[in-house]
C-alpha positions in Angstrom: 2.7 -7.3 14.1 -0.3 -5.2 13.7 -0.9 -2.8 10.8 -3.1 0.2 11.0 -4.1 1.9 7.8 -5.4 5.4 7.2 -6.3 7.5 4.2 -8.4 6.5 1.3 -11.8 7.8 0.4 -13.6 9.0 -2.7 -12.2 11.3 -5.3 -12.9 12.2 -8.9 -10.7 11.0 -11.8 -7.5 12.9 -12.0 -7.4 13.5 -8.3 -5.0 12.4 -5.6 -5.1 10.4 -2.4 -2.5 9.4 0.2 -2.5 6.1 2.1 -0.6 5.5 5.3 0.1 2.3 7.3 1.9 2.1 10.6 3.2 -1.2 12.0 3.5 -2.1 15.7 4.8 -5.1 17.5 7.9 -7.1 17.1 9.4 -6.1 13.8 12.5 -7.6 12.3 14.7 -5.1 10.6 14.8 -6.9 7.3 11.4 -6.8 5.8 9.3 -5.8 2.8 6.4 -3.4 3.0 3.8 -3.3 0.2 0.4 -2.1 -0.9 -2.0 -4.5 -2.5 -5.5 -3.9 -3.9 -8.6 -5.9 -4.6 -11.2 -4.6 -7.0 -14.7 -5.9 -6.8 -14.8 -9.5 -8.0 -11.1 -9.5 -8.6 -8.1 -11.1 -6.9 -5.8 -9.1 -4.7 -2.9 -7.7 -6.7 0.4 -6.1 -5.8 0.4 -2.4 -6.3 3.8 -1.4 -5.0 6.5 -2.7 -2.7 9.6 -1.3 -0.9 12.2 -3.4 0.8 14.2 -2.5 3.8 17.2 -2.2 1.4 15.2 0.5 -0.6 14.3 -1.7 -3.5 11.0 -0.5 -5.0 8.7 -2.2 -7.4 5.5 -1.0 -9.0 2.7 -2.7 -11.0 2.8 -1.5 -14.6 -0.7 0.0 -14.2 0.5 2.5 -11.6 4.0 3.4 -12.7 4.4 7.1 -13.0 1.3 7.8 -11.0 1.9 6.2 -7.6 4.8 6.6 -5.2 5.6 4.2 -2.4 7.8 5.3 0.5 8.7 4.1 4.0 9.8 5.6 7.2 11.7 3.0 9.2 11.8 5.1 12.4 8.0 5.1 12.4 7.6 1.6 11.0 5.4 3.2 8.4 4.8 2.8 4.7 3.0 5.3 2.5 1.4 5.3 -0.9 1.0 8.6 -2.7 -1.5 8.2 -5.5 -1.9 10.8 -8.3 -3.8 11.0 -11.6 -6.3 8.5 -10.2 -8.4 6.6 -12.6 -11.8 4.8 -12.1 -9.9 1.5 -12.6 -7.9 2.3 -9.4 -11.1 1.8 -7.4 -10.5 -1.0 -5.0 -9.9 -1.9 -1.4 -6.2 -1.2 -0.6 -4.3 -3.4 1.8 -1.1 -2.7 3.6 1.3 -5.7 3.8 4.3 -6.4 5.9 6.6 -9.4 5.1 8.9 -10.2 7.9 12.0 -12.0 6.6 13.1 -13.0 10.0 10.0 -15.1 10.8 8.8 -15.5 7.2 5.4 -14.3 8.4 3.1 -12.1 6.3 0.9 -9.5 7.9 -2.1 -7.6 6.5 -3.9 -4.4 7.4 -7.7 -4.2 7.5 -8.0 -2.5 4.2 -9.0 0.9 3.2 -11.4 1.7 0.4 -10.5 4.0 -2.5 -13.2 5.0 -4.9 -12.5 7.0 -8.1 -15.4 8.4 -10.0 -15.4 9.4 -13.6 
C-alpha cells in the first residue's frame, strides 16, 4: 500500500487548510485511516482517525477545529483544519492500518506551518 499526501502549506493563525491522502495497492476492506503529526523535537502524535466502520476519534487539542473524513471509493482520507493555531505547526502524516495483514503504512509527510 502506498500513501500519497497533498495539501498543507503556510497559513496565519485562524486560517484553514485541507489535507488529502490517497492510498493505492492491495487494500483490505477493514482498515483504519488516520492523521498523525510531529512537531519539531516532539514525538509523532495521533491527530484523528476514522475506521472503516465510521468510528472517529480526535485528539483533544483539535476537537471542534479539525474534521476527518474518508472516501472508500477513492481509498482516500481527508483532514479539514480550521481555526489553526501556531501550536498546530508540524509535519502531518497520513496513516493506513490494514486489519487484514496487521501492517501499518505511512505517507511521506506534509508540512503545515501556522504563523501568529
